[in-house]
C-alpha positions as CSV (number, residue, x, y, z in Angstrom):
1,M,-6.2,61.7,-33.7
2,G,-5.6,58.0,-34.6
3,T,-5.1,55.2,-32.2
4,D,-2.1,53.7,-34.0
5,N,1.0,53.7,-31.8
6,S,3.8,51.9,-33.7
7,S,6.4,53.2,-31.2
8,Y,4.6,51.5,-28.3
9,K,4.0,48.4,-30.3
10,N,7.7,48.2,-31.1
11,A,8.4,48.3,-27.4
12,G,6.1,45.3,-26.9
13,V,2.8,46.8,-26.0
14,D,-0.1,46.3,-28.5
15,V,-2.8,48.8,-27.7
16,H,-5.1,47.3,-30.3
17,A,-4.9,43.9,-28.5
18,G,-5.9,45.8,-25.4
19,Y,-9.0,47.2,-27.1
20,R,-9.8,43.7,-28.4
21,S,-9.5,42.2,-24.9
22,V,-12.0,44.8,-23.5
23,E,-14.5,43.9,-26.2
24,L,-14.1,40.1,-25.5
25,I,-14.6,40.5,-21.7
26,K,-17.6,42.8,-21.8
27,K,-20.0,39.8,-22.1
28,H,-18.4,38.2,-19.0
29,V,-18.7,41.4,-17.0
30,A,-22.4,41.7,-18.1
31,R,-23.1,38.3,-16.6
32,T,-22.2,39.6,-13.1
33,K,-24.4,42.7,-13.1
34,I,-26.6,42.9,-10.0
35,P,-28.8,45.7,-8.5
36,G,-26.6,48.5,-7.5
37,V,-24.3,48.6,-10.5
38,V,-24.6,52.0,-12.1
39,S,-21.6,52.0,-14.5
40,D,-20.4,50.1,-17.5
41,I,-16.9,48.8,-18.1
42,G,-14.6,51.3,-19.7
43,G,-14.9,54.2,-17.3
44,F,-12.2,55.5,-14.9
45,G,-14.0,54.0,-11.9
46,G,-16.6,51.4,-11.2
47,L,-19.8,52.8,-9.7
48,F,-22.0,51.0,-7.2
49,K,-25.0,52.2,-5.2
50,P,-25.6,49.9,-2.2
51,D,-29.0,49.2,-0.8
52,L,-28.9,50.3,2.8
53,N,-32.5,49.5,3.7
54,G,-32.7,47.7,7.0
55,I,-29.1,48.4,7.9
56,K,-28.8,50.5,11.0
57,S,-25.0,51.1,10.9
58,P,-23.5,50.3,7.5
59,V,-19.9,49.3,7.4
60,L,-17.8,48.3,4.4
61,V,-15.7,45.2,4.7
62,S,-12.9,44.8,2.1
63,G,-10.5,42.0,1.1
64,T,-7.7,41.6,-1.4
65,D,-5.7,38.6,-2.5
66,G,-4.2,36.9,-5.5
67,V,-3.9,33.4,-6.9
68,G,-0.2,32.9,-6.1
69,T,2.1,30.3,-7.8
70,K,-0.9,28.1,-8.6
71,L,-0.7,30.2,-11.8
72,K,2.4,28.3,-12.8
73,V,0.2,25.1,-13.0
74,A,-2.2,27.0,-15.2
75,F,0.7,28.1,-17.5
76,L,1.9,24.6,-17.9
77,M,-1.6,23.2,-18.5
78,D,-2.5,26.1,-20.8
79,K,-5.8,26.3,-19.0
80,H,-6.8,29.8,-17.9
81,D,-10.6,29.7,-17.3
82,T,-10.6,28.6,-13.6
83,V,-7.9,30.7,-11.9
84,G,-10.3,33.7,-11.9
85,I,-12.6,31.7,-9.6
86,D,-9.6,31.2,-7.2
87,C,-9.0,34.9,-7.3
88,V,-12.6,35.8,-6.4
89,A,-12.8,33.0,-3.8
90,M,-9.7,34.1,-1.9
91,C,-11.2,37.6,-1.4
92,V,-15.0,36.9,-0.9
93,N,-14.3,34.1,1.6
94,D,-12.4,36.5,3.7
95,V,-15.0,39.2,3.5
96,V,-17.9,36.9,4.5
97,C,-16.1,35.8,7.7
98,S,-17.4,39.1,9.1
99,G,-20.9,38.4,8.0
100,A,-20.6,40.9,5.2
101,K,-22.3,40.4,1.8
102,P,-19.9,40.9,-1.0
103,L,-21.1,43.7,-3.3
104,F,-18.5,44.2,-6.0
105,F,-15.1,43.0,-7.2
106,L,-12.3,44.4,-9.3
107,D,-9.4,42.4,-10.8
108,Y,-5.8,43.3,-11.7
109,L,-4.2,41.3,-14.5
110,A,-0.6,41.9,-15.5
111,V,0.6,40.1,-18.6
112,G,3.8,39.7,-20.5
113,K,1.9,39.7,-23.8
114,N,-1.7,40.7,-24.4
115,I,-3.4,37.8,-26.1
116,P,-7.1,38.8,-26.1
117,E,-8.5,35.3,-26.2
118,K,-6.4,34.3,-23.1
119,I,-7.5,37.5,-21.3
120,A,-11.1,36.6,-22.0
121,D,-10.6,33.1,-20.6
122,I,-9.1,34.5,-17.4
123,V,-11.9,37.0,-16.9
124,S,-14.5,34.4,-17.7
125,G,-13.3,32.6,-14.5
126,V,-13.5,35.9,-12.5
127,A,-17.1,36.3,-13.7
128,D,-17.9,32.8,-12.8
129,G,-16.6,33.4,-9.3
130,C,-18.5,36.7,-8.9
131,R,-21.7,35.1,-10.0
132,E,-21.3,32.3,-7.4
133,A,-20.5,34.9,-4.7
134,G,-23.4,37.1,-5.8
135,C,-21.3,40.1,-6.4
136,A,-20.6,42.3,-9.5
137,L,-17.4,42.6,-11.5
138,I,-17.5,46.4,-11.9
139,G,-14.0,47.1,-13.2
140,G,-10.4,46.1,-13.4
141,E,-7.1,46.6,-15.1
142,T,-5.1,44.7,-17.7
143,A,-1.5,45.8,-17.8
144,E,0.8,44.6,-20.6
145,M,4.3,44.5,-19.2
146,P,6.8,43.1,-21.7
147,G,10.2,42.5,-20.2
148,F,8.7,42.3,-16.8
149,Y,6.7,39.0,-17.3
150,P,7.6,36.4,-19.9
151,P,5.2,36.5,-22.9
152,E,3.3,33.4,-21.8
153,E,2.9,34.4,-18.1
154,Y,0.7,36.7,-16.1
155,D,-0.2,37.6,-12.5
156,L,-3.8,37.9,-11.2
157,A,-5.0,39.6,-8.1
158,G,-8.4,41.0,-7.0
159,F,-10.2,43.3,-4.5
160,C,-13.6,42.9,-3.0
161,V,-15.9,45.1,-1.0
162,G,-18.8,43.8,1.1
163,L,-21.5,45.4,3.3
164,A,-22.4,44.5,6.9
165,D,-24.3,46.1,9.8
166,M,-21.9,47.1,12.5
167,E,-24.7,46.7,15.1
168,S,-25.1,43.1,14.1
169,I,-21.3,42.5,14.2
170,R,-21.1,43.9,17.7
171,A,-24.2,42.0,18.9
172,R,-22.8,38.6,18.0
173,G,-21.6,36.3,20.7
174,K,-17.9,35.9,21.4
175,V,-16.2,32.6,21.3
176,R,-16.3,30.8,24.6
177,P,-15.2,27.4,26.0
178,G,-17.5,24.6,25.0
179,D,-18.3,26.1,21.6
180,I,-18.5,23.7,18.7
181,L,-16.3,24.0,15.6
182,I,-18.0,23.1,12.3
183,G,-16.0,22.5,9.2
184,L,-17.0,22.9,5.6
185,P,-15.2,20.7,3.1
186,S,-12.6,22.1,0.7
187,S,-12.3,21.1,-3.0
188,G,-8.6,20.4,-2.7
189,V,-5.4,22.5,-2.2
190,H,-7.4,25.7,-3.1
191,S,-4.8,28.5,-3.7
192,N,-2.2,28.1,-0.9
193,G,1.0,26.2,-0.6
194,F,1.7,25.8,-4.3
195,S,5.4,26.8,-4.0
196,L,5.8,23.7,-1.8
197,V,3.5,21.5,-3.9
198,R,5.4,22.4,-7.1
199,K,8.7,21.6,-5.4
200,L,7.6,18.3,-4.0
201,F,6.0,17.0,-7.2
202,N,8.8,18.4,-9.4
203,I,6.1,20.0,-11.5
204,S,6.5,19.9,-15.3
205,E,4.0,19.8,-18.2
206,E,4.6,16.1,-18.6
207,R,4.1,15.3,-15.0
208,L,0.9,17.4,-14.8
209,R,-0.7,15.3,-17.5
210,I,-0.1,12.0,-15.7
211,Y,-3.4,10.3,-14.6
212,V,-3.4,9.6,-10.9
213,A,-5.9,6.8,-9.9
214,D,-6.2,8.1,-6.3
215,F,-7.4,11.5,-7.7
216,G,-9.5,10.1,-10.5
217,K,-8.0,12.6,-12.8
218,T,-4.6,14.0,-13.9
219,L,-2.3,15.7,-11.4
220,G,-2.8,19.0,-13.2
221,E,-6.6,18.7,-13.1
222,E,-6.4,18.0,-9.4
223,L,-4.2,20.9,-8.6
224,L,-6.2,23.3,-10.8
225,M,-9.5,22.5,-8.9
226,P,-10.9,26.0,-8.1
227,T,-11.1,27.3,-4.6
228,R,-14.6,26.8,-3.1
229,I,-16.7,29.9,-2.6
230,Y,-18.6,29.7,0.7
231,V,-20.5,33.0,0.6
232,T,-24.1,31.8,0.2
233,Q,-23.7,29.1,2.9
234,I,-22.1,31.4,5.5
235,L,-24.6,34.2,4.9
236,Q,-27.5,31.8,5.4
237,L,-25.9,30.6,8.6
238,F,-25.5,34.1,9.9
239,S,-29.2,34.6,9.4
240,A,-30.1,31.4,11.1
241,V,-27.9,31.1,14.2
242,D,-25.7,33.2,16.4
243,I,-22.2,32.6,14.9
244,H,-19.4,33.2,17.4
245,G,-16.6,33.2,14.8
246,V,-15.6,32.2,11.3
247,S,-12.1,31.3,9.9
248,H,-11.2,31.0,6.3
249,I,-8.5,28.3,6.1
250,T,-6.0,29.8,3.7
251,G,-2.2,30.4,3.8
252,G,-0.8,29.3,7.2
253,G,-3.4,26.5,7.4
254,F,-4.9,25.7,10.8
255,F,-2.3,27.2,13.0
256,E,-2.4,30.7,11.6
257,N,-6.1,31.1,10.6
258,I,-8.2,29.4,13.3
259,P,-6.6,31.5,16.2
260,R,-7.7,34.7,14.4
261,M,-11.2,34.1,15.7
262,L,-10.2,33.1,19.2
263,P,-9.9,35.5,22.1
264,Q,-6.8,35.2,24.4
265,G,-7.0,32.3,26.8
266,L,-8.8,30.0,24.4
267,C,-7.7,27.3,22.0
268,A,-9.3,25.2,19.3
269,Q,-9.2,21.4,19.8
270,I,-9.3,19.9,16.3
271,A,-10.4,16.2,15.8
272,K,-8.3,15.3,12.7
273,R,-10.3,12.1,12.2
274,N,-13.5,14.1,11.5
275,I,-12.0,16.0,8.6
276,P,-12.7,14.4,5.2
277,R,-9.2,13.5,4.1
278,L,-8.6,14.2,0.4
279,A,-6.2,12.0,-1.5
280,V,-4.1,15.0,-2.6
281,F,-3.1,15.8,0.9
282,S,-2.0,12.2,1.5
283,A,0.1,12.4,-1.6
284,I,1.7,15.6,-0.5
285,Q,2.5,14.2,3.0
286,A,3.9,11.1,1.5
287,E,6.6,13.2,0.0
288,G,8.0,13.7,3.5
289,V,6.2,16.7,4.8
290,P,5.8,16.6,8.6
291,E,2.3,16.6,9.9
292,R,2.6,19.9,11.7
293,D,3.9,21.5,8.5
294,M,0.9,20.0,6.6
295,Y,-1.6,21.7,9.0
296,N,0.4,24.9,9.0
297,T,0.4,25.2,5.2
298,F,-2.8,23.5,3.8
299,N,-6.5,23.4,4.5
300,M,-6.3,19.6,4.9
301,G,-9.9,19.2,3.6
302,M,-11.5,22.0,5.6
303,G,-11.9,25.2,3.7
304,M,-13.9,27.1,6.3
305,C,-14.3,26.7,10.1
306,V,-17.4,28.1,11.9
307,C,-17.8,28.4,15.7
308,V,-21.2,28.2,17.3
309,A,-22.6,27.6,20.8
310,E,-23.2,23.9,21.5
311,K,-26.9,24.4,21.8
312,Q,-27.1,25.9,18.3
313,A,-24.9,23.3,16.6
314,H,-27.9,21.2,15.5
315,E,-29.6,24.2,13.8
316,A,-26.3,25.2,12.2
317,F,-25.8,21.7,10.7
318,K,-29.4,21.7,9.5
319,T,-29.0,25.1,7.8
320,L,-25.8,24.2,6.1
321,E,-27.2,20.8,4.9
322,A,-30.2,22.7,3.4
323,C,-27.6,24.7,1.4
324,G,-26.2,21.5,-0.1
325,E,-23.2,21.5,2.2
326,K,-21.7,18.5,4.0
327,P,-20.7,20.0,7.3
328,F,-18.7,18.0,9.9
329,E,-17.8,18.5,13.6
330,A,-14.2,19.7,13.4
331,G,-13.7,20.0,17.2
332,C,-14.4,22.4,20.0
333,V,-13.1,25.3,22.0
334,K,-11.2,24.8,25.2
335,E,-9.4,27.0,27.7
336,G,-5.7,27.4,27.0
337,D,-3.2,29.4,25.1
338,D,-2.0,26.8,22.6
339,G,-3.9,28.2,19.7
340,V,-4.7,24.9,18.0
341,L,-4.5,21.4,19.4
342,L,-4.6,18.5,17.0
343,I,-6.1,15.3,18.5
């Protein structure tokens, strides 16, 4: 039987463009291959054989997320090779909070029109993110959905699975009063709060291409800065010190994410002055956003928050600095039920 399908093409779906897309992304998928991958792209499922040596009680840790309306900025800038990094980062940064090593990643890409070269650009970013996180891109789905998405638009989401030792998770210390909170710098807005950002800056293609001296780049370039991936640093830290908790600062900012690692009766006291203030957040707040809303929406310059005992803080800083990080003391843990206190 032939592969021509004129009826489907007349409805807006080009199967040949789909085949061409698969051919173009194969080289990017190959870049992410790691030990454990036992299948090639094109099958009905991605196969992965995990190495369980030294793991007494294996447990899988999964995470899923998307890029959100940051994609609107990518559409207007016609730049599609970095949003895949955001997609991977939003998943693997969640998974590593449990001390799990990300193993493999799958993406889901829904497009209004399948343009193979654009698909390849998007997946190249996914592959870049997977390589940085040390996981494999073992599969995915590209769905052409004419009439559902405009021809120039798409949505991108992903799914990651990691591996941890349940005994190690249970053995870790719990957060307690007097613990130190260590922050890891963000690269910018990451992938949260873009509905608000787009409204405040009245985003358009013309405005995105305006050079902003405080940013040292155009507004579009600043907003498309990829989400940082913290996997290597956090896994190194788990092997060096007894981590009491980790929070990935994503949607909901400080007030929703930091309490997720705190037991009842404890709160996080955050020293705002210690967090490296990025110009983009000052620009956003200058548009009239109240301070509490800023900290309840954005990462404010801290992409990840780690909690350790005070006596291990020095070793934690040393370990992170050896990874090339620039950690800072974000605050401490106190008794109280206020969740997060900004000082």
